[in-house]
C-alpha positions in Angstrom: 49.4 -41.3 3.8 52.4 -39.3 2.8 54.3 -41.9 0.6 55.2 -39.6 -2.3 58.9 -39.5 -1.7 61.6 -41.7 0.0 65.0 -40.0 0.2 67.9 -41.9 1.6 70.4 -40.4 4.0 74.0 -40.6 3.3 75.4 -38.1 6.0 77.4 -40.9 7.6 79.0 -41.7 4.2 79.8 -38.1 3.5 81.4 -37.6 7.0 83.6 -40.5 6.4 84.8 -39.1 3.1 86.7 -36.0 4.5 90.3 -36.8 4.5 90.3 -39.9 2.7 93.0 -40.5 0.0 93.3 -42.7 -3.0 95.9 -44.9 -1.0 93.6 -46.0 1.6 93.3 -49.8 1.8 90.1 -51.2 2.9 89.7 -53.6 5.7 91.9 -56.8 4.9 90.0 -59.8 3.6 92.2 -62.7 2.7 90.8 -63.6 -0.8 89.4 -59.9 -1.9 90.9 -56.4 -1.6 90.3 -53.0 -3.2 92.7 -50.2 -3.5 90.2 -47.5 -2.0 86.8 -47.8 -0.4 86.0 -44.2 -0.9 86.0 -42.5 -4.4 84.8 -39.2 -5.6 83.6 -37.7 -8.9 83.2 -34.2 -10.4 79.7 -32.8 -10.2 80.5 -31.8 -14.0 81.0 -35.4 -14.8 84.3 -37.4 -14.7 85.9 -40.9 -14.0 88.1 -42.4 -11.7 89.7 -45.8 -11.0 90.3 -48.4 -8.2 91.9 -51.8 -8.3 90.4 -55.2 -7.4 92.9 -57.9 -6.2 91.2 -61.3 -5.9 92.0 -64.9 -5.5 88.8 -65.9 -7.4 86.3 -64.6 -9.8 84.4 -61.5 -8.7 81.6 -59.3 -9.8 80.1 -55.7 -9.1 76.8 -55.5 -7.4 74.4 -52.5 -6.4 75.7 -50.1 -9.0 73.0 -47.5 -9.8 71.9 -46.4 -13.4 73.8 -43.1 -13.1 77.1 -44.9 -12.5 79.0 -46.6 -15.3 81.4 -49.4 -13.9 83.9 -51.1 -16.3 84.4 -53.9 -16.1 81.6 -55.2 -13.9 83.3 -58.6 -13.3 86.7 -60.4 -13.5 88.8 -63.3 -12.6 91.5 -64.0 -10.2 94.3 -61.4 -10.1 94.5 -57.8 -10.2 92.0 -55.8 -12.3 91.8 -52.0 -12.7 88.0 -50.9 -12.6 86.9 -47.5 -13.9 83.9 -45.8 -12.6 82.3 -42.7 -14.4 79.2 -40.5 -14.1 77.8 -37.7 -16.4 77.2 -34.3 -15.0 74.7 -33.8 -12.2 72.8 -30.9 -10.8 73.2 -31.8 -7.1 75.5 -34.1 -5.1 74.6 -37.9 -5.0 76.2 -40.9 -3.4 76.0 -44.5 -3.6 77.8 -47.7 -2.4 78.7 -50.4 -4.7 79.9 -54.0 -3.7 82.6 -56.1 -5.0 81.7 -59.8 -4.4 83.8 -62.8 -4.8 82.3 -65.9 -3.1 81.6 -65.2 0.4 83.9 -62.2 0.5 82.4 -58.7 0.1 84.1 -55.2 -0.3 82.1 -52.0 -0.3 83.2 -48.9 -2.3 81.5 -45.7 -1.4 81.3 -43.3 -4.3 80.1 -39.6 -4.0 79.8 -37.1 -6.9 79.9 -33.5 -6.4 79.9 -31.2 -3.4 77.7 -32.3 -0.5 77.0 -28.8 0.6 73.8 -27.3 -1.0 73.8 -24.0 -2.6 72.1 -21.4 -0.3 69.6 -19.4 -2.5 66.5 -17.2 -2.1 63.0 -18.5 -2.6 62.7 -16.9 -5.9 65.8 -19.0 -7.0 64.2 -22.3 -5.9 61.0 -21.3 -7.8 63.1 -20.8 -10.9 65.5 -23.5 -10.4 65.5 -27.1 -12.0 63.7 -30.1 -10.3 66.1 -32.5 -8.7 68.7 -30.0 -7.4 69.2 -29.6 -3.8 68.7 -26.1 -2.5 69.4 -24.5 0.9 67.1 -21.4 1.8 66.6 -19.3 4.7 63.1 -18.0 5.1 60.3 -17.3 7.5 57.4 -19.7 8.2 54.2 -18.1 7.0 51.9 -21.1 7.4 52.1 -24.7 8.9 49.9 -27.0 6.8 50.4 -30.3 8.6 52.3 -30.8 11.9 52.7 -34.7 11.5 54.6 -34.5 8.2 56.1 -30.9 8.7 54.4 -29.4 5.7 54.6 -25.6 5.6 55.0 -22.6 3.5 58.0 -20.5 3.9 58.8 -17.1 2.4 61.8 -14.7 2.2 60.1 -11.7 0.4 61.3 -12.9 -2.9 58.9 -15.8 -3.1 57.0 -18.5 -1.3 58.0 -22.2 -1.2 56.0 -25.1 -0.1 57.9 -27.5 2.1 56.5 -30.9 1.8 57.9 -33.0 4.5 60.3 -32.0 7.3 62.7 -34.5 9.1 62.7 -34.2 13.1 65.9 -33.6 15.0 66.9 -37.3 14.7 66.6 -37.0 10.7 63.2 -39.0 10.8 60.5 -38.0 8.5 56.8 -38.1 9.3 57.6 -37.8 13.0 55.8 -34.6 14.3 58.9 -32.4 13.4 57.0 -29.2 14.2 56.9 -30.2 17.8 60.5 -31.6 17.5 62.0 -28.4 16.5 59.5 -26.2 18.4 58.4 -24.4 15.2 55.8 -21.7 14.8 54.7 -19.3 12.2 57.1 -16.4 12.1 60.1 -18.4 13.0 63.0 -18.2 10.5 64.3 -21.6 9.3 67.2 -22.7 7.2 66.2 -25.8 5.4 67.8 -28.0 2.8 66.3 -30.4 0.4 65.6 -31.3 -3.3 63.3 -29.2 -5.4 60.0 -31.0 -7.0 57.1 -29.5 -8.9 53.9 -31.5 -8.2 50.7 -30.4 -10.1 52.3 -26.9 -10.7 53.4 -26.3 -7.0 57.0 -26.0 -6.3 58.1 -28.0 -3.2 61.3 -28.8 -1.3 60.8 -32.3 -0.2 61.7 -34.0 3.0 63.9 -31.3 4.1 66.6 -31.3 6.8 66.5 -28.3 9.2 69.8 -26.7 9.2 69.0 -23.8 11.7 65.9 -22.5 13.6 65.7 -18.7 14.6 62.8 -18.0 16.9 60.9 -15.0 15.9 60.9 -11.7 17.7 59.2 -9.8 14.9 56.9 -10.8 12.2 54.7 -8.8 9.6 51.0 -9.5 9.9 49.8 -7.2 7.3 50.2 -7.1 4.4 51.1 -10.9 3.9 52.9 -10.4 0.7 55.0 -7.8 -1.0 52.6 -4.6 -1.3 52.4 -2.8 -4.7 52.2 0.9 -4.8 50.8 3.1 -7.4 53.3 5.3 -9.3 51.6 8.3 -7.7 53.0 7.3 -4.4 51.2 7.7 -1.0 51.2 6.1 2.4 52.2 2.4 3.1 51.2 0.9 6.4 52.6 -2.4 8.0 51.0 -4.3 10.9 54.1 -5.9 12.7 53.9 -8.2 15.9 57.1 -8.1 18.1 58.3 -9.7 21.2 61.4 -7.8 21.9 61.9 -4.5 23.5 60.3 -2.4 20.6 60.8 -2.8 16.9 63.1 -0.8 14.6 62.3 -0.3 10.8 65.1 0.3 8.4 65.3 1.2 4.8 68.2 0.6 2.4 70.5 3.6 1.7 69.8 3.8 -2.0 66.0 3.6 -1.6 65.5 7.3 -0.8 62.1 7.4 -2.3 60.7 5.7 0.7 60.5 7.9 4.2 59.6 6.8 7.7 56.5 8.7 8.9 55.5 7.4 12.3 54.8 4.3 14.5 51.9 3.4 16.9 52.2 0.6 19.5 49.6 -1.4 21.0 50.6 -3.6 24.0 49.5 -7.2 24.0 47.0 -8.4 26.6 48.3 -11.2 28.8 45.9 -14.2 29.4 46.3 -17.6 31.1 46.7 -19.1 27.6 49.3 -16.6 26.5 51.0 -14.9 29.6 53.6 -13.2 27.4 51.8 -12.0 24.3 53.3 -10.1 21.6 52.9 -6.4 21.2 51.7 -4.7 17.9 53.1 -1.7 15.9 51.6 -0.1 13.1 54.4 1.6 11.0 53.8 4.1 8.3 55.9 5.1 5.5 55.5 7.9 2.8 56.4 6.8 -0.6 57.4 9.4 -3.3 55.7 9.6 -6.9 57.7 7.5 -9.4 58.5 8.9 -12.7 60.7 6.3 -13.9 60.4 2.4 -14.3 58.9 0.0 -11.8 61.1 -0.1 -8.7 61.5 -2.2 -5.8 63.0 -1.7 -2.1 63.1 -3.8 0.9 61.9 -2.6 4.4 63.4 -4.5 7.3 61.8 -4.8 10.8 64.2 -5.8 13.8 63.4 -6.6 17.4 65.5 -7.7 20.3 65.1 -8.6 23.9 68.8 -7.5 24.5 70.1 -11.1 24.3 68.7 -12.5 21.1 66.7 -11.0 18.2 65.4 -11.4 14.6 64.4 -9.4 11.8 62.1 -9.9 8.8 62.3 -8.1 5.5 59.3 -7.3 3.1 59.6 -6.0 -0.4 57.8 -3.0 -1.6 57.0 -2.6 -5.3 56.1 0.6 -6.9 54.8 0.8 -10.3 56.2 3.2 -12.8 56.4 4.0 -16.3 55.3 0.9 -18.3 57.3 2.0 -21.4 60.3 4.1 -20.7 62.0 5.7 -23.7 64.7 3.6 -25.4 67.1 3.8 -28.4 69.1 6.6 -30.1 67.3 6.9 -33.4 70.1 4.9 -35.4 69.2 1.9 -37.6 71.1 -0.1 -35.1 69.2 1.2 -32.1 65.9 2.8 -33.3 63.8 4.9 -31.0 60.9 3.2 -29.4 57.7 5.3 -29.7 58.0 7.1 -26.3 61.4 8.2 -27.2 60.2 9.4 -30.5 57.5 11.4 -29.2 60.1 13.3 -27.2 62.5 13.7 -30.1 59.6 15.0 -32.3 59.5 18.2 -30.1 63.2 18.9 -31.3 62.2 18.0 -34.8 64.8 15.1 -35.1 65.4 14.2 -38.9 66.5 11.0 -40.6 65.9 8.8 -37.6 64.7 5.2 -37.3 61.5 4.4 -35.1 60.3 1.0 -34.0 56.9 0.2 -32.9 53.8 -2.0 -33.1 50.9 -0.9 -35.4 47.9 0.2 -33.1 45.7 1.5 -35.7 45.7 0.3 -39.2 45.2 2.3 -42.4 41.7 3.5 -43.0 42.0 4.1 -46.7 44.0 3.5 -49.8 44.6 5.2 -53.0 46.7 3.4 -55.5 47.6 6.4 -57.4 49.6 7.8 -54.4 50.5 4.4 -53.1 51.3 5.7 -49.5 49.5 4.5 -46.1 48.8 6.3 -43.0 48.7 4.5 -39.6 49.6 4.8 -35.9 52.1 2.9 -33.8 52.9 2.4 -30.1 55.4 0.7 -27.8 53.0 -2.2 -27.2 50.3 -2.1 -29.8 47.8 -0.1 -27.5 46.0 2.9 -28.4 47.8 5.1 -26.3 51.0 7.2 -26.4 50.7 6.7 -30.1 52.7 8.1 -33.0 51.1 8.9 -36.2 52.9 7.7 -39.4 51.9 10.2 -41.9 51.7 9.1 -45.6 54.2 6.4 -45.5 55.8 4.4 -48.2 56.9 0.7 -48.4 60.5 -0.4 -48.7 63.0 1.8 -50.2 60.2 4.2 -51.0 58.2 1.8 -53.1 54.4 2.1 -53.2 52.3 -0.1 -51.1 49.7 -2.1 -53.2 47.0 -2.5 -50.9 45.5 -1.2 -47.7 46.2 -4.5 -45.7 49.8 -4.2 -46.5 50.1 -2.8 -43.1 47.9 -4.5 -40.1 47.3 -3.9 -36.5 50.0 -5.8 -34.6 52.6 -5.6 -37.1 56.0 -4.7 -35.9 57.6 -2.1 -38.0 61.0 0.0 -38.4 60.4 3.2 -40.0 62.9 5.8 -41.3 61.8 9.4 -41.6 61.6 12.9 -40.1 59.8 13.5 -36.7 57.9 16.8 -36.2 55.1 18.2 -34.2 51.8 19.0 -36.0 49.0 20.8 -34.3 50.4 19.7 -31.0 50.7 16.1 -32.0 53.8 14.1 -32.8 54.2 12.4 -36.3 56.6 10.9 -38.6 56.3 13.2 -41.4 55.2 12.4 -44.9 57.5 10.4 -47.3 58.8 8.1 -44.7 59.9 4.7 -45.7 59.2 1.2 -44.2 62.5 -0.6 -43.4 61.6 -3.7 -41.6 58.1 -5.4 -41.3 57.7 -8.3 -39.0 61.3 -9.1 -39.3 61.4 -8.9 -43.0 62.8 -6.4 -45.4 60.4 -7.3 -48.3 56.6 -8.1 -48.6 57.6 -11.5 -49.9 55.6 -14.3 -48.0 54.4 -11.7 -45.5 51.4 -13.8 -44.8 52.8 -17.3 -45.3 52.5 -20.1 -42.7 55.5 -19.5 -40.5 55.3 -15.7 -40.8 54.8 -13.3 -37.9 51.3 -12.7 -39.1 50.7 -16.5 -39.4 53.1 -18.2 -36.9 53.4 -21.8 -36.4 52.1 -23.5 -33.3 54.0 -26.5 -31.9 52.2 -29.0 -34.3 52.9 -27.0 -37.3 56.6 -26.4 -36.3 56.8 -30.3 -35.9 55.3 -30.9 -39.5 57.6 -28.1 -40.9 60.9 -29.9 -39.4 59.7 -33.2 -40.6 59.0 -31.9 -44.0 62.7 -30.5 -44.1 61.9 -26.9 -43.5 65.3 -24.9 -43.1 64.4 -21.3 -43.3 63.9 -18.9 -40.2 60.2 -18.9 -39.0 58.1 -17.8 -36.4 56.8 -20.1 -33.6 54.1 -19.0 -31.1 52.9 -20.5 -27.9 52.4 -20.4 -24.2 55.3 -21.1 -22.0 54.6 -24.6 -20.2 57.7 -25.5 -18.5 61.1 -23.9 -17.8 64.4 -25.8 -18.5 67.0 -25.1 -15.8 65.2 -22.1 -14.5 64.9 -20.4 -17.9 67.4 -17.7 -18.9 71.0 -17.7 -17.4 73.5 -14.9 -17.6 76.3 -17.4 -17.8 75.5 -18.0 -21.4 73.0 -15.2 -22.2 70.2 -17.7 -23.5 67.5 -19.8 -22.0 65.5 -22.8 -22.7 61.8 -23.7 -22.2 58.8 -25.6 -23.5 55.7 -24.1 -25.2 52.3 -25.4 -26.3 49.1 -24.0 -27.4 47.4 -24.0 -23.9 50.4 -23.4 -21.6 50.3 -27.0 -20.3 53.0 -29.9 -20.9 51.2 -32.5 -23.0 53.8 -35.1 -22.9 53.6 -35.4 -26.8 56.6 -34.3 -28.8 54.3 -32.8 -31.5 52.5 -30.5 -28.9 55.6 -29.7 -26.8 57.9 -27.3 -28.8 61.2 -26.5 -27.0 62.7 -23.1 -27.3 66.2 -24.4 -26.9 69.0 -21.9 -26.0 67.3 -18.9 -27.5 68.3 -15.3 -27.1 66.4 -12.5 -25.3 64.1 -9.9 -26.9 65.8 -8.0 -29.6 68.1 -11.1 -30.2 70.0 -9.7 -27.4 72.0 -11.8 -24.7 70.1 -12.2 -21.5 71.8 -10.3 -18.5 71.0 -10.0 -14.8 68.4 -7.5 -14.3 66.3 -8.6 -17.2 62.9 -9.9 -16.6 62.8 -13.7 -16.3 60.6 -15.9 -18.6 57.7 -17.4 -16.7 55.1 -20.2 -17.3 52.1 -18.7 -18.8 54.0 -16.1 -20.8 52.8 -15.8 -24.4 55.9 -15.7 -26.6 56.9 -15.8 -30.4 60.2 -17.2 -31.4 62.1 -16.5 -34.5 65.0 -18.6 -35.9 65.8 -21.9 -37.4 64.2 -25.1 -36.2 65.6 -28.7 -35.9 64.9 -32.0 -34.2 67.0 -33.7 -31.5 66.1 -37.3 -31.0 62.3 -36.9 -30.4 62.4 -33.2 -29.5 61.3 -30.7 -32.0 63.0 -27.3 -31.2 64.9 -24.3 -32.2 68.6 -24.6 -33.3 70.7 -23.9 -30.3 73.4 -21.4 -29.0 71.4 -18.2 -29.8 70.4 -19.2 -33.3 66.8 -18.2 -32.5 65.4 -15.6 -30.1 62.2 -14.2 -28.6 60.7 -11.9 -31.0 57.8 -10.7 -28.6 56.9 -11.5 -25.1 53.5 -10.9 -24.0 52.8 -8.6 -26.9 56.0 -6.6 -26.4 58.9 -6.3 -28.7 62.4 -4.7 -28.3 
């Protein structure tokens, strides 16, 4: 049976709030009055007051845990009562009772705006549990007609709807038939987000609007990914209107309409008015830049009504575009350095990950030769030829440089026998975030990072230095990173699962993005399953082991990549 959630409806209370003022006097009771029967609180957290006038002793009943009421009782006379609440993600409402003998007055309290934020499916997936969202998306699958369980998608992601209320607001009452829903319809629904066994759900949603489908994409079912070499992309589209019109955004000039083939539907006794089918073809140019996306929209109308559906196209591009200007503040990445070597750039800084370690060492010379790349892979590599340690000092061992080390090197770039290299006598500037060899292999170093348990032990032992902590993202806090503050919070563990044990669940709290930079819109979002290495100071808040907040720590590497 579907008994996972019980969500009360407050629509009647909300409707009554409109136009109410603090001067409103509740229905007259001879022995008990309240100055206002309707009170509102800010969603960011606030307090307000009302007055109780009673002939006898009175008490407050039915106050929820999230609402603080002071005082909760009083004697005959007039008493000012204060109510307050902390910040909340979504609007909430309650009714408290003032009771004096057989007299009862009700005070309705609402906190926050009652209109849910309308977002994309992707924002729902990234958003916090407990917040109410409104989303407009197409029904892609109906899983249960009695409860109204279904999958919806808007091209940015897919969300599972766990329970839909019928036209009368009743749950578990065959809402699919009540609303006349079918796969392809566009619905606007509203409900609170929950995550159950890893599945993101909107629970017991109210249907705001239904747009009957005139067009839907049959194949591909999800956003297609096209190789960077380009090619032809085909869509199979069903439509009920007088034809179907494909459109592409003006700024997506790398996609070109090619042709369309129409196949008429066959009428049957079961389906006298079948949909027609269109096969629509697009040419996609080769991509010499970074990965790019575009939306292709299909529209169909019968002249009186119509609908559209948009599906995203993703085209792969260069995995590692050039970056940096060769200065100490903004070193070249390896791709940019390979280009700069052609011009023979001198006295520049280059950052990369060691892809091939030194194969020999001679203490008399004290230099090492190795290779670096953007991501540590053995492709698009740059040779570091006979390089020295910090400040030009000699290396002391072959394993002073290891595969996976993150280095910044200062030197001259040149081409030698058709291959790019950093010329001899280059110097190491930074190694794994350090400017000396001291403690390069110690616990908490980049080569030997703490896991969640070791980080907890370090904190409990009074450790104060900046250290490295490595783990797999197990849970996002408030959707991960936000452009409002430029940082994000999330939990990591050894296996990417939330253990429910403070010593195994480490919180990356208010950390900056890669390269210790503020996160901005357009940057990738952190995701569950990502492998991260965090660098910075650690602390403990109540029972939570975490990084110090407000950007004191940052993501040093993400899935093996650095910035």
